[in-house]
N, C-alpha and C positions, 0 to 999 in steps of 0.2 A: 466609458471607453469600450469600444468594440474590439473584440479579440481578433488580431490580425496574425498572430504567431509571435514568437520571440525573435528578437533581432539576431542577425548573423554575428553580432558582437557578444552575444550572451555566453556562449560556450567558451570563447577565448577569455572572457572576463573571469569565468569560474576557474580556468586554468591559471590565470594570473593570481587569483586568491591563493592557490596552492603554493605559488612561489613567494607570496608575501603574506603569509598567514599570521597576521598580528593585528591587534585592535587599532594601533596607530595608523597603519596603512589603510585599513578599512574605513576608519573615520574620515580620512582624506578623500576616499573614493565612494562615499555613501550615496552621493547623487547618482553615480553610475549604477550602483546597486538598485536604487529606486527605479531608474529609467529602464534598465535592462532586465530586471528580474521581478521586483515587487509589483510594479504597476501592471505589466502584462500577466503576471500570475493572478492578480485579482480579477482581471478581465477573463482569464481562462476559467477560473472557478465559476464565474457567473454563467459563461457560455456552456461549459461542460456540464455544470449542474443542471441546467435546463434540459439537456439531453438525458442525463441519468435519471432525472425524476420522471421521465417517460417510462423507464424500466422499473424504478422503485420510487413511488411518490413520496415516501418518508425519508429519503436520503437527505442528509445535511450537506449543503453546499454553501459555506459561509466564508466569504473572501476576506477573512481577518486572520492576523497572527494568533496562533494558539487555537485556531478553529480549523479551517481547511488548509491554512498555510502554517508553516513552521518558522520558528525563530531562526535567524541566520547564525546566531551564536550557539555554540555547543553548550549543553548542560555542564556546568563546572564540576559536577560530581562524576562525570564519565571519564574513563581512562583517556589520556592524551588531550584532555580538554584545555589544559593550561598551555601545552606546547602548540596545539593547533586549535585556537579558539573559534575560528570561523569555519562554517560548513562549506564544503566544496561541491556538494550536490544539493539540489533543490527538490524538496518533497511536497506533494499535494495529496490530501486525503478527503474522500467523501464517505462519511460513515453513516450507519443506520442504527437507530436505537438511542436510548437515553443514558447509556453507560459511557465510560471513558472512550475517547475516540480511537485510541490505539488498541483497546480491548473490545471493540465493536466490529462486526463484520463491515468491511469497507471496500470501496474501489480506491486504489492507491496507485501513485506513480512517483518516481523520482528520476531526475536527469542530471548527468554530469558530462564532462567532455568525452567520457568513454562509452556511456550507455544511456538508453532510456529504458527504465525498468517499470513494467506495468503489471500490477498484481490485484488479486481479489481474495478476500478472506481475512484471516487474522494471522499476522506474520510471526508473532510469538505470544505465548500465553503467560499471563500472570496467574497466580494460584487459583483465584475464583473462576477464571475462564478455563483453566486447565481442568479443574474438577468438574465443571459443567460439561466440558467436551467429553471427558471420559465417562461421565454418568450417562450422557446421551448415547454413546456408541457401545455401552454395555448391552443395549438392546440389539438383538440380532438383526432386526429389520432395518434399524437406523444405520447400523454398521454396514450392511449390504448396500443401503441407499448411498452412503458416502463413497463407498468403493466404486459403485456404478457411475457416480458423478465424476470422480477423478478419471476413471477409465475412459469415459465418453469425451471429456475435455481433451485429454492427452491423445485420444484416438482420432481427433480431428486433423491431425498432421499439419498443424499450423505453427509449430514451434512452441506449443504450450507445454509446460511442465509444472511440477509442484515441489514443495519444500522437501528436503531430505529428513529422514528420521533423526531425532536428537537423543533418544534414550536407547539403552541396550537391554535393559531388564523390563519385563512386563510388570505393569503396576498391579496392585491388588484388584482382583476381580477379572483378570485376563490371563490367558494361558495359550501356549503354542497350538493347542488342538482346536481353538476357536477359529472359525472362518474369518479371515482378514484381521486377526488380532494385532498385526503389526501397526494398524492405525492408532493403537494406544501408545505407540512409541514416539509420536510426534510432539515437538515443543511448540508448534504452531501449525495452522492448516490454511494454506493459501496456494493458489495456482498463479503462475506468472509467465511473462514472455519478455525477452530482451530485444530491443529495437535500436536502430541507428539514432543517436541523439539529435542529429541534424533535422529529424522530422519535426522538432519543435518550432522550426523556422517557417513552416507552412501551416498557418492556422487552420484552414479548412481541412487539409489532409490529416492533420493531427487529430482534430475532433472526430472526423469520420473513422479513422483507424482505431482510435481508442474506443469509440462506441461499439464497433463490431467486436472487439476483443472482450469488452465488458459484457456485451450481450451473450457471447459464447460462454462466458464464465459465470453468468447469472445464477445457475443452479447452485453453485457452491456458495455464492453470496447469500442466497436464501436459506441454505442449510445452516450456515454459520450464524445467521441472524437468529434462527430458532434456538441455537445453542446459547446465544447471548441472553435470550429471554429467560432461560433457566437460571442464569446468574441473578437476574433481577427478581425472580420469583422465590429464590432460596432465602 
């Protein structure tokens, strides 16, 4: 299936899930989910993956659930999962490396009726990745390198920004007198941009727009991939 974009019915369907968020309703509308979301998502992963592999040949682009695609059902262990079992936004991930996809540097997006969120990096750290990140930026040169990457991406004036700090106290090995020590206060390290969700309805424009964003943010992808290799080597 060639990717032509998502249907104009896709975003309204997601809005309808919000109003009927239960497994019984979803079971009765599973065919619509497959036609409006699952099938075009698979085609998108194939098409976008080919483009991204021109930037990073080792990027994983696998059009399967629990690979580049996410399950539509929420994890039952997460808060509010029983009350709202169906996800109302659709995520896609292209990750690099042999680690867990969510703990690997990645090109990521999700869309909902409100937004198209496009990001690069690791959006939150589990402990092994957090430790590897902090160990990496203890080095003055690597910390300066990351600072320069973030400043350059944000300085493009294209609406790019990065995650906010998540911790208030410096971890062991960092102090206020160190240049750019605030980088140690992040719970994740990613840059992102918010776009009009209706962009998903134009396949060619979506691919082109995403490629340009991901290309701009590639230096952070590469930096965080190096961090992930430290996890594998430890």
